[in-house]
C-alpha positions as CSV (number, residue, x, y, z in Angstrom):
1,M,127.8,-69.1,8.9
2,V,130.0,-69.5,5.9
3,A,133.1,-71.5,6.4
4,E,136.4,-70.4,4.9
5,G,137.2,-72.2,1.6
6,R,133.5,-72.6,0.7
7,P,133.8,-71.2,-2.8
8,E,136.3,-73.9,-3.7
9,R,134.1,-76.6,-2.2
10,R,131.0,-75.3,-3.9
11,R,132.2,-76.6,-7.3
12,E,131.8,-80.1,-6.0
13,A,128.9,-79.5,-3.6
14,F,126.3,-82.2,-3.0
15,F,123.6,-79.6,-2.9
16,G,122.1,-77.3,-5.5
17,R,121.0,-73.7,-5.3
18,L,121.7,-71.9,-2.0
19,K,118.8,-69.4,-2.1
20,G,115.3,-69.2,-3.5
21,P,112.7,-66.4,-3.4
22,K,113.5,-63.2,-1.6
23,L,113.2,-63.5,2.1
24,R,110.9,-61.4,4.3
25,Q,112.7,-59.0,6.6
26,H,111.7,-61.0,9.6
27,Q,113.3,-64.1,8.1
28,V,116.5,-62.1,7.4
29,D,116.5,-60.9,11.1
30,L,116.1,-64.5,12.3
31,L,119.1,-65.6,10.2
32,N,121.2,-62.7,11.6
33,E,120.1,-63.0,15.2
34,R,119.0,-66.6,15.9
35,L,121.3,-68.7,13.6
36,P,124.5,-67.5,15.3
37,V,122.9,-68.7,18.6
38,L,121.7,-72.1,17.4
39,G,124.4,-72.6,14.7
40,L,127.6,-74.6,15.3
41,D,130.9,-72.8,15.0
42,L,133.3,-75.2,13.4
43,S,136.3,-72.9,14.1
44,R,136.2,-74.2,17.6
45,P,137.1,-77.8,18.5
46,A,134.2,-80.2,18.7
47,P,133.5,-81.3,22.3
48,G,134.3,-84.9,23.2
49,D,130.8,-85.3,24.4
50,L,128.2,-83.8,22.0
51,A,125.7,-83.4,24.9
52,E,127.7,-80.2,25.7
53,L,126.3,-78.6,22.6
54,F,122.7,-78.5,23.8
55,Q,120.7,-76.3,26.1
56,V,119.0,-79.2,27.8
57,P,120.4,-82.6,29.0
58,V,120.4,-85.2,26.2
59,E,121.1,-89.0,26.2
60,R,121.7,-89.5,22.5
61,T,122.6,-87.5,19.4
62,R,121.1,-87.6,15.9
63,L,122.1,-85.8,12.7
64,E,119.8,-84.9,9.8
65,I,121.5,-83.9,6.6
66,G,119.5,-81.6,4.3
67,F,116.4,-80.9,6.4
68,G,114.6,-78.8,3.7
69,G,112.0,-76.8,5.4
70,G,112.6,-78.5,8.7
71,E,109.3,-80.3,9.2
72,H,110.7,-83.7,9.9
73,L,113.5,-82.3,12.1
74,L,111.2,-80.2,14.2
75,H,108.8,-83.1,14.6
76,R,111.6,-85.6,15.7
77,A,113.1,-83.1,18.1
78,G,109.7,-82.5,19.7
79,E,108.8,-86.2,20.1
80,D,112.2,-87.2,21.5
81,P,113.4,-84.5,23.9
82,A,116.1,-86.8,25.4
83,C,117.9,-86.9,22.0
84,G,120.0,-84.0,20.8
85,F,119.5,-83.2,17.1
86,I,121.8,-81.5,14.7
87,G,120.2,-80.3,11.5
88,V,122.2,-79.3,8.3
89,E,120.7,-77.2,5.5
90,P,122.7,-75.0,3.2
91,F,119.6,-73.7,1.4
92,V,119.0,-70.3,3.1
93,N,115.2,-70.3,2.6
94,G,114.9,-73.7,4.3
95,M,117.0,-72.5,7.2
96,A,114.8,-69.4,7.5
97,K,111.6,-71.5,7.4
98,L,112.8,-73.7,10.3
99,L,113.9,-70.7,12.4
100,S,110.5,-69.2,11.9
101,A,108.9,-72.4,13.1
102,L,111.1,-72.5,16.2
103,E,109.6,-69.2,17.3
104,D,106.4,-71.0,18.1
105,A,107.9,-74.3,19.0
106,P,111.4,-73.8,20.5
107,R,113.7,-76.8,20.9
108,G,116.4,-76.8,23.4
109,N,117.7,-80.1,22.0
110,L,118.4,-78.7,18.5
111,R,121.5,-77.2,16.9
112,L,121.9,-76.1,13.3
113,Y,124.6,-75.9,10.6
114,G,124.1,-74.0,7.3
115,D,126.9,-75.2,5.1
116,D,128.3,-78.3,3.5
117,A,127.5,-81.4,5.7
118,T,130.9,-82.9,4.9
119,L,132.5,-80.1,6.8
120,L,130.4,-80.9,9.8
121,L,131.1,-84.6,9.5
122,D,134.8,-84.0,9.4
123,W,134.5,-81.8,12.5
124,L,132.7,-84.3,14.7
125,P,134.6,-86.7,16.9
126,D,134.7,-90.4,16.4
127,A,131.7,-92.6,17.4
128,C,129.6,-89.7,18.6
129,L,126.3,-90.1,16.7
130,D,123.5,-92.6,17.3
131,A,121.8,-92.0,14.0
132,I,122.0,-90.1,10.7
133,D,119.0,-89.2,8.6
134,L,119.3,-88.4,4.9
135,N,115.7,-87.8,3.6
136,Y,115.0,-87.0,0.0
137,P,118.4,-85.8,-1.0
138,D,119.0,-84.2,-4.4
139,P,119.1,-87.2,-6.7
140,W,121.3,-85.5,-9.3
141,P,119.7,-87.7,-12.1
142,K,122.1,-86.9,-14.9
143,K,125.0,-89.3,-15.1
144,K,127.6,-86.5,-15.3
145,H,126.3,-85.3,-11.9
146,F,126.3,-88.7,-10.1
147,K,129.5,-87.7,-8.3
148,R,127.5,-85.1,-6.5
149,R,125.1,-87.6,-4.9
150,F,125.7,-87.5,-1.2
151,V,125.8,-91.3,-0.9
152,S,129.3,-92.2,-1.9
153,A,132.1,-94.4,-0.6
154,R,133.9,-91.4,0.9
155,N,130.8,-90.2,2.7
156,L,130.0,-93.6,3.9
157,D,133.5,-93.7,5.4
158,R,132.6,-90.4,7.2
159,F,129.3,-92.0,8.5
160,A,131.2,-95.0,9.7
161,R,133.7,-92.9,11.6
162,V,131.1,-90.7,13.4
163,L,128.4,-93.3,14.1
164,K,128.6,-95.4,17.3
165,P,128.8,-99.1,16.9
166,G,125.3,-100.2,16.2
167,G,124.3,-96.7,15.1
168,I,121.7,-96.2,12.3
169,F,121.8,-94.6,8.9
170,R,118.4,-93.9,7.4
171,F,117.8,-93.0,3.8
172,A,114.5,-92.0,2.2
173,S,113.9,-91.3,-1.5
174,D,111.3,-91.5,-4.2
175,I,113.9,-91.8,-7.0
176,D,114.4,-95.5,-7.9
177,T,117.8,-95.0,-9.4
178,Y,119.1,-93.3,-6.3
179,V,117.6,-96.0,-4.1
180,N,119.4,-98.6,-6.1
181,W,122.6,-96.5,-6.1
182,T,122.4,-96.3,-2.3
183,L,121.8,-100.0,-1.9
184,R,124.8,-100.8,-4.1
185,H,127.1,-98.4,-2.3
186,V,126.2,-99.6,1.1
187,A,126.5,-103.2,0.1
188,D,130.0,-102.5,-1.0
189,H,130.9,-100.9,2.3
190,P,132.2,-103.1,5.1
191,A,130.8,-101.0,7.9
192,F,127.1,-101.3,7.3
193,A,124.3,-103.9,6.9
194,W,120.8,-103.3,5.5
195,T,118.3,-104.2,8.2
196,A,115.4,-105.3,6.0
197,T,114.1,-108.7,6.7
198,R,111.2,-108.9,4.2
199,P,110.4,-107.3,0.8
200,A,107.8,-104.9,2.3
201,D,110.3,-103.4,4.7
202,W,111.7,-100.8,2.4
203,H,108.3,-99.3,1.5
204,M,107.3,-99.1,5.2
205,P,107.7,-95.5,6.6
206,Y,109.8,-95.3,9.7
207,A,108.0,-95.4,13.1
208,G,106.7,-92.0,14.0
209,W,107.4,-90.7,10.4
210,P,105.5,-87.4,10.0
211,G,105.9,-87.3,6.2
212,T,107.5,-84.4,4.3
213,R,106.3,-82.0,1.6
214,Y,108.7,-83.7,-0.8
215,E,107.2,-87.0,-0.1
216,A,103.7,-85.7,-0.6
217,K,104.7,-84.3,-4.0
218,A,106.3,-87.6,-5.0
219,I,103.1,-89.6,-4.1
220,R,100.9,-87.1,-6.0
221,E,103.1,-87.6,-9.0
222,G,102.9,-91.4,-8.8
223,R,106.4,-92.2,-7.3
224,R,106.6,-94.7,-4.4
225,P,109.0,-93.7,-1.6
226,A,111.5,-96.1,-0.2
227,Y,112.7,-96.1,3.4
228,L,116.1,-97.8,3.9
229,T,117.7,-98.5,7.2
230,F,121.3,-99.5,7.7
231,R,123.1,-100.5,10.9
232,Q,126.7,-99.7,11.7
233,L,128.3,-103.1,12.3
234,E,130.0,-103.6,15.7
235,V,133.6,-104.6,15.2
């Protein structure tokens, strides 16, 4: 599912490599056969009610940007069947891993997109999402690459447009500089408020948090994860 114009966008992409080790043939088959079924086609207009996207009735809709291997997304979609989930992951191996997991644990409340999340955000209608998750995004630690961090004034504008009033933006990271970056950018944006009420809040995992392999690696290497929650202000 490669959108037209992607090569031009790729130069400013918020993600890194698109493919890792060679895929097994079964994974290739899943990408060719299952992704067109579960994947969103942005060449068609977005429905006014996102519930129309899902195979089962849903009451809410939640977006996860950069789901990696899909562990968190699969868990959340399983624990909350009344919520429709959209997962975005341009890394082919991560998409293949999730599709493999879905063979044993299918989710009728899940749709996928395998390209730049900003394309999807611009496709979505206004005030359609209840929550957005951005877990362990690429920190782009070099100063010359800061512009490639997903949290930016422009992308927060995108979040503000697609989130419902009172909707939630969650950000998890083990990189202190990116956590501070996110806090500064959200503080400067008029549409969001940080929900923390005490110092310990930002180190408390979210309710029902299953953990991720990236988080486990960070903890092994001595980095303490932060879990930030921001609420879309009701105007």
